[in-house]
N, C-alpha and C positions, 0 to 999 in steps of 0.2 A: 658451530651454531646449533647443532642438533644433538640431543642425547641419544636419539635413535639411530642416526646414521647420516653421512654426508659424503659428497664427492667434490673434488676441486671444480670451481666454476669453469664452464666451457667443456666439460666432459672428462673422461678418465684417461685419455690418450696423451702422449707427450706433445709438446709444442713443436710445430714444424716450421716456424718462422718467427720473426720478431712480433712481440705482443706489447700492448700498452702497459706501462708500469702501474703497480697498485698505488693507490693514494694513501696507504697507511703511513708510510714514512713521512709523507708531507704533513700528515696530521700530527705525528710525534715531533717533527722538526728536530731530527737527530743531528747534533753537532759532532763533527769529527776533528780530532787534533792529533798530529804526529809529533813525537818528541825524540830527540837524539839521546845518546847515553848520558849526557850531562843534564838532561831534563829541560833542555831549551826547545822552544817551538820551532819546527821546521815546516809544518803545513798547518793551515788554519782555514776552515770551511766558512762559507757565508752564514751557515746556521750557528756556528760558534760565535761569529760576530754578533748575531742577533741575541744569543743567549747570554754572553758575557759583557757585551757592550763595547768591545775593543775591535777596531778594524784590523785587517790583516797587516797593514803597515805598522800598526802599533804593537801587534802581538808577536810577529815573527822575530825570532832571535832572542826573545826574552825568556827568562826562567819561568816555566809554566806555573809552578806552585805559587809564585808571587801574584799572578793575576787570575788564577782559576780557583784557588782554595782560600777559604777564610783563614785568617791568621791563627785562630784558635786551634785549627786542625792541621797546621803546617807540618809539624814533626811527624804526625801519624801518616800523613799522605806521603811524605818523603820516604819513610820506612817502607810503606806498601809499594811505592814505585821501585825502590831498590830490590825488593823481593821479586817483583815481576820480572825485572830485567835480569836478575841473577838466576832464577829458577825456571822462568818461562811459563809459570802457572798464572793463568788469568785471574783477575780479581774484579769483584763487583760490589758496589756499595753506594751509599748516599751520604753526601756531605753538603753542608751549606756553603755557598759561594758568595763572594762580594763582587757585585757588578761595578763597572767603571763609574756609574752614577752614584755609587755608595749604597745602593740597595742590596739586600740579601735575598737569596733564593735557594731552596733545597733542590739539589740536582742529583740524579742517579748517574753513576759512572760505570763504564765497562772498560777495563784496561787489559791489554794483551801485548805480548812481545812479537815484533815483526823482524824478519831477516831478509835482507836484499840479496841480489846475486853476487855481490862482492863479499858477503859474509858479515856486513855491518848490521848492527842491532839497532832497532828503533822501538818505540812504544806507541801503540795506537790507543787513543782515548776516545770513547764514545760517550756523549753526555746528553741527557734529556731532562727537561723540567719535570720534576717528580709529580707535580699537580696534573700535568697533561697525562702522564702514565697512569696515575690513579683514576683519573676520569675515564680513560679508555678501558681500564680493567673493570671498573664498575659497570660501564655500559655493556661490556662483553659478558660479565657475570650475570647482570640483570637479564640480558637477552637470552642467555643460555638457560637460566632457570625458568624464565617465563615460557620459553618455547617448550622446554621439557615438561613443565608441570601444567601448562595451560589446558583447560578443558576444550578449547577450540582447536580444531584441526589446523595445523600450520605446515606449510611446505614452501621450499624455494625451488623455482624452475630456472634453468639457464636460458640463454637467448634462443636455444633450439627447443625450448619448452620440455626439457628433460628434467626429471626430478634430481635435485642436488641435495636436498635435505628434507626430512620428514619427521615430525614429532610423534610421540606415542599416541596422542589423541587421534591423529589422522590414521595411524596404524589401526586403531580400534574402529574408527568410522568405516574405513575401507575393508577391514578384515584381512589385510595383507601386511606381512612384516615389512619393516622399513627397508631392509636390504633388497627386497624384491621390487621396490620402487626405483631405487637409485639408478640413474643412467637410462631410464625408460620414460616414454611419454605417457600421458593420461590414456591415450587410445590403447596403448599396450597393456596398461594395468587395469583399466576400468572400461571395458568395451560396452557395458550396459548402461552407462551414464550418458547424458547429452554432451558428448565430447566436442562435437563440432562447434556448438555455441560457446563453450568455455574456451576452446583454443582460439576461436576468432576473437573473443573478447581479450584474451591474453596478448595476442599479436597487436591488437589495437592499443593496449596499454604500453607495450614495448615501443610502438611507433610514436605515440602522442604524449605519453607520460600522464595522461588523465586516468585516474583510478576508476575501477568499477566496484561499486559497493552493493553488497547484499543482493546480488542477482540470483533469483531462485532457479534451481536446476533439479530435475526429477530423474530418478533412475534406480537401479538396483546394484548392490555391491555384494561381494562374498560374505560380508558381515550379516546381511539379511537378504539372501537371494530370492526369497519367495514373496517379497512385498516391496512395492514402490515406496521410496522415501524421498523427501525433499530437503535440499540443503540451500543455505544462503552462502554464495561464494563471492568473496571480495578479492580484488587483484590490485597490486601496487607495483610500480616499476622500482627496481633497485639500482642505485647509482653509487659509484665511489666518490671520493672527495674531489676528483678531477672531472666528475660528470660523466664518466664512462658507464654505459649501461651494462649491468652485471646479469640481469635476469628479472624475474617476477616473483614477488612474495604473494602467496595465496593463503587466505584463511577460509575455513570451511566450518559452518555451523549447521547442525542438524535441526531443522525447523519443522520436522514432520508433525510432531505433537502440537506445535503452535499452529500450523496450518489446519490441522484437524480441529483444534479448539476454535479457530477463527471460522472454519466451515460450519461447526456446530452452532456458533454464535450467529452466523449469517442465516443458518437454517431456522434458528429460533426467531430471529428478527423477521425473516420472510414469513414464517408461520403466523406471527403476531400481525404482520401487515395484511396477510390474506384473511385472517379472522376479522380484523378491523374492517377490511373491505367488504367481507361477507355481511357483517353487522349492518353496514350502511346500505348495501345493495339488495339483500335478500329480504323479502317481505314488505316491499314498498307499497304493495296493494294487497287486496284480499282475493285476487284472481288466482285460481289454482295453477293454470297453465303458465301464467307469467311468473309466479313464484318459483315453479320448477325450473323455468328457463333462467331465472336469476341465479339459482344454485349452479346450474351447468355453466353459466357464463363466468362465475367466479372460479370454478374448478379448471377451466381451460383458458389459457395454457399454464396457469400457475402451478397446477398439480398434475395435470394429465394432458395428453395430446387429444383425447376424445373422452366425452362424458355423456352418459345417458341417465335420465331420471325416470324411473318406472314405479308406479304404485300398483298394489293389489287391486284388482277391479272391484272386489267387494268393498274395499275401504273407500274407493271413490264413490260408490253408491250409498255410503253411510252405514255399512254393516261391518261388524268385526269379522276378522278372518283368521282361522287357525288351520295350519296344514299338518296332516299326518305324515309319517315317514314315506309313504308310498303315493302321496297325493301330488299331482302337478300344481303349478302356480299359474293362475290366470292374471297376467300383468297388463296394465294399461300404460302405454308409453306417453309421457308428458313432454319431454324435451330431449333434444340431441344437439350436442355442440362438438366441433372438432376443429383442429388446425387444418392446414391444407393437405389432408389425406383423403382422397376421394372415396376410397373403398370402405373406410370405416363407417361413415354415415349410412352408406348403402346396406351395410351388414346389420345396422341397428333397426329397431322397429320404428316406423314413422310415427310421429306424435299423433295421438288420437286413436291408434289401433290397439286392439286387444289381442294378445298372443299367449298361447298356452306353452309353458315351459315344463319339460319333463322333470320327474323327481330327481334325476341325477344331474341336472344342470346346476352350475355354481350359483346362479342368482336364486334358484329355488332353495338351495341349501342356506343361502344368506337370509332370506325372509322367513324360512321355516325355523331356523335356530336363533335368529336375532343376533348372529355373530358375524364379524367381517370374514371375508374369504380373500386371501392374497396368494397369488402365484407370481413370485418375483421373476422367474424365467419360464416363459410359456413354451411348452413343447407342442409338437403337432397334435399329439393325442389330447392335450388340454383344450385346444380350440373347439373340439366337438362338444365339450361341456360348457364352453363360454357362449358359443353362438346358438341362435335359435334353430338353425338348420344346417345341413351339410353345405348348402350354397353360401350361407352367411359365413361359415367357417372358412371356406375357400377365399372369400373376400378379405377376411381378417388376415389370413396367411399372406395374401398378395400385398396387403398394406404394410406388412412387416410388424404386426403386433407382437411384442416380445415380453410384455409384463402386464398383469391384470390385477385389479383390486375392486372388490365390491364391499360396500359398507351398508348396513341396514339404516333405514330412516325410521327412528323410533321416537314416538311422542306419547307422553302420559301412559307409559307402560305398554303401548300397542305398536307393533311393527306395521308401518304403513307401506313400505316398499323398499327400494334400494337405489343407491347411487353407484353406477357402474363406471369404472375408470380403466382406460388402457393407455399404454405408451407404445409408440411406433417410431417416431422421429427422435424423441429424447432417448439417448443411449443408456442412461442410468435406469436400472430397474427400481420398482417400488421397494422401499425399505420401511423400517419401523417408524422413522420420523414421518414419512409420507402417510403411513397408516394412522398415526396420531392426528395429523392435520386433517385427513379425510374424515375421521370419526368426529372431530370437533365441528367441521363444516356440516356434516350430516346431522349432528345433534341440534345445532342451531337452526338449520333449515327445516328440520322435521317439525318443529313447533310451529313455524310459520306456515308450512304446508298443511299441517293439521288444522290450524285456524282457518286457512283459506278453504279447505274442503268442507268444513262444517258450515262456514258462512255460505259457500256456494250451494250446499244442500238446502239451507234455510231460505236463501234467495230464490232458488228454483221453485221451492214450495210456494213462496209468496207470489212469484210471478205466475205460476200455474193457476193459483187461486184468482189472481187479478184478471188474467186473460179469460178465465172461465166466467167471470162476472161481467165482462164487457160484451156489448151486443153484437149480434151478427145480423146486420140490417140489409135490406135490398138496396141496390143502387138508386132506385126511383121509388119514392113513397109519396102518395098524394100528389101535391103539386111541386115536389122538390126532387132534384137529382142530388144525391149525397155521396161524398167520399170522406174517408176518415183514416187516421193513423194513430197508433199508440206506440211510442218509443220508450222502452224502459230506461232507467237511469244508467249511467256508466257502470262498468263492472266493479268499480271501487265503492259503489254506494248501494244501499238497500232499495228495494222496490218501493215506489211511492204510492200515493192514493189518488192519482189522477184518473178521471173517467169521463166518458161521453155517452150519450144515448140518443136514439132516434125513436120516438114513440108515436105510432099512428093513432089518430083520434077520429071522432065522428066528423062527418061532412068534409072528408078529404083534408082535414086539418092535420098538422104534424107538430109535435112538441120536440124541440131541440134542446139538449142539456149538455153542458160541460161543467165539470166541477173538479175540485182539488181538496182532498182531505189532508190536513197538515200532519206531518209525521211520516214514518216509513215502516216497511216490513209488513208482517202478517197483520198486526193491529190496524194499520192504515188501510190495507186491502179489505179487511173484514168490515171496517166502518164504511168504506166506500160501497161495499155490496149491500149493506143495510140501507144506506141512503138511496142507492139506485132502486132498490125494491120499493121503498117508500115513495119515491118520485113516480114510479110507474103507477102505483095505487092511487096517489093523489091526482095524477094527470087524467086518469080515467073518469074522474068526477067532474071534469070540465072547469076546474077552478081558475080564477084569474091568476096570472103569474105571481103577482105580489102576495096574494092570499096563499098560494101554494108554498112560496118561500117561507111565509110565517109558520106554516105547519112543519116544514122541514127544520126550521130553527128550533122548534120545541122538541122535535125528535132528536136532533143533533145534541141538544143540551143533555139528553139522557144517555148518551153513548160514551160514558167514562171520559168526560172532559174533552171529547173530540170537538175540533173546530174545522170548518170547511168553507171554501168559497165556491160560488155557483152562479152560473147564468142560465136562466130558464126562459125560452122563447116559444111562442105558439104562432105558427104560420097558417094563415087563412088564404088559400089560393083564390077564392072567389072575391074576397075583399082586397086582394093584392097588398097585404100588409102583414106585419108581425107585431105582436105585443110581447114586450120583453121586460123582465125584472132582474135586477142584479144584486147579489149578496157578496160584496167585497171582491169581486172578480175583475180581471182586466176586461175592458170593453171589447165587444166584437167589432170586426171591420166590415164595412159594406163597400162592394164594388159595383158601380153602375156605368153603363155605357154613356160616354160623353162626359163623365165626371171623374175627377181624381178620386182614388180610393180614400176612404175616410174611416176614422174611428167613431163609432156611434156615441153621441153625447147622452149618456145615461147617468142617473143618480147612482153613485157607487154603492151605497148601502154598507151594511156591516156583515162580517162573516157569519155563517150559520153557527149557532151554539153560543153566541155572545148574549143574545136575548135583550129585550127591553127597547128595541128600536124597530120601527115599522119599515116596510119596503114599499116601493112605488112601481107602477107599471107605466112603461113608455111605449107609444105606438110609432112604428116607422114604416115607410112605404117600401114595398119590395115587388117591383115589376118583373115580368118574365125576363130571364137572362141576368137579373141582378143576383149578386152573390152575398152571402153572409159567411164570415170566417170566424169561427170560435176556436180558442186555443187556451192552453194553460201557461203559467209563467215560465215553465221550463223551456219553452220555445224562444223566448225573447230576453229573459233575464240572464246577465252574466255578472261576474265579479269585477270586471274591468270597465265596462261601458255604461254610461247613464241609460236609464230605461227609456227616456224620450228618444234618444238616438236609435235605440234598437227598434222601437215602435215605428219610427220613420223608415227604418230599413225594411220592416215588414210591409209597409204601405208601398214603398218603391218596388218591391218584388211583385206585389199584387197588381201594380200598374203596367207590368210588361204585357206584350201582345197575348191575346187570348190563347189559352191552352186547355186541355181537358182537366177536369178536377183532380184526377189521379196524378197527372204530371205536376200540377201546382202543389199538391201535398208533398210529393217527392222533392220538388224544388225548395219549398220552405224548410223541410227538415234538413236537407243537404246543406243549405246555405246558412240557416240561422242556428241550428242546434249544434253546439260545440262539443267535441269529444270529452272535454274535462268538466262538462256541466253535470253536477251531481243531482240533477232533478229529472224526473221523467216528463214526458210530453204527451198530452192528448190534443189532437187536432181534428176539427170537424168543419167541412166546407159544404154549404148547401147552395144550390143554384135553383132559382125559381123557374118553373116551366109553365108553358101555356096550358091552362086547364082544358081537359078534353071537350067540355061543353061551352068553351068560350067562343 
């Protein structure tokens, strides 16, 4: 069976007792016939009966040539028989026979002379259907050539799992000559392969007959002693024609390169999946801290066991930063993420802190050069260059950090900071594929981080401007106790133009103003400041509220197409009333003892800046302890609920048991202002007090 080498099944020792017969003779169906010197049949086997069609009763005693040989070859066969009987030299050949049923068949013969104890001579004839012989020869030849020339490693193991046959391909795979396999087990020949798994599978195949197909096994052989390789091993039970178990056939295919290619394909697929995930998850808002956190969330655990996102402090402040060879890096920590490794987050800088890293630190090298820094296998001396301090280095060592990677965050040609990655639980060190993925993530995230930091700088500027323009009023002015709040829009939106004001007037009167400039950002804040200044000036003239709004309308029309809504009210404590005019704003609410809270019924008017429409003044009573609540639309408007329902909710909250004005401001903001509301809120509550001379 093998061109390389083989042993008899069952081992190389002699048989010590009866063994089961081989099934090969049963496959051939060899017919045996014994003739006397006259050529008459004296013995006739059942196989002969099957081959020639004559029963023993019909054949015994008859002249063999008459029933075993075709008449055309009778003379030739008689001569050959005579030669065998005379000389004792065996003869073999093929002749056609005529069966009892009249059919013909080509049969191979083997004839030899026999001698019994009395000295009598007989002839033994063995006959086999030639088509059966040819088929078996072809099977053997095909098997032998396939085994010898197959690129797949092939072997036969006996029932004791010892090598019986090994082909040249398996010699090459194992790096061991065939003769050194024979009679030995896998454990003897290949101790560095997963022998237990293979032998257990082979025994199961021997017991059940169920084959094992393409089971992967990894190990090292003398053919490649320095590298792990992977093979697909298949096992099949061998049986003879009688069903006797002969052993196990084993095929071995080296799939190392295929596994590597699959691993590379899987790595590429994972990389694309991570990049796609990053595209969807990073930059969902313009909040700098959240964007950095999204980058860290994508990196852990897909790429690293821990990740930190740090920006140069100068970059966060809106300035460019370049580091010389001996300059330290001042880094602001924005985000830290890790799997369940307690010491790694403790070693990182807490988000929001600013830390100075010495010039020899790896993160400093990364942001100074704009190039990644990778330490596949971290040594103890490397930890001192990774951590911010000896204490942090000790924490990283205790956490088992064994691989490190830092990639720069570069956007629009400027290095913003770095993405720091470590591995502690993942046994595989960072490699070039990980570096490629980390650089891709950092490149995509850096643009979003740059957008967020510029937006945050602009928003901070606008918010500072707006807060500087809002009033700082005393809690009690004239005949009013006042509380107010300003809530900027959510971090995903720009600063709006909402404002409020409390303006003391003559005779203890007080002007109350709430307005909203449409738009956002610095232009809206600047327009709000100009309108507030104009309102102060006009209020000092003692104008009727409607007249004052008409002047503001003209001023607004000249502010680069600005449009604003506004409510202007003047409280007179002596008259215990308010005169109010509205320019397209939501109506104030009034809260009175013994009455349900209500929205004031005021002419709505049109927004300032529209022009061409007059305003009207309404007078409402305001007794001591009565409240007026002014607000902008950011408090009550949402994208989901009807405005009427939200206004009813406002009145319900105002109807709760009496609290301080400050508590009510907090309650309204906490309950009504939703986090995803992209509009800012101005809230002003005034409570009438008893005049001192009343």
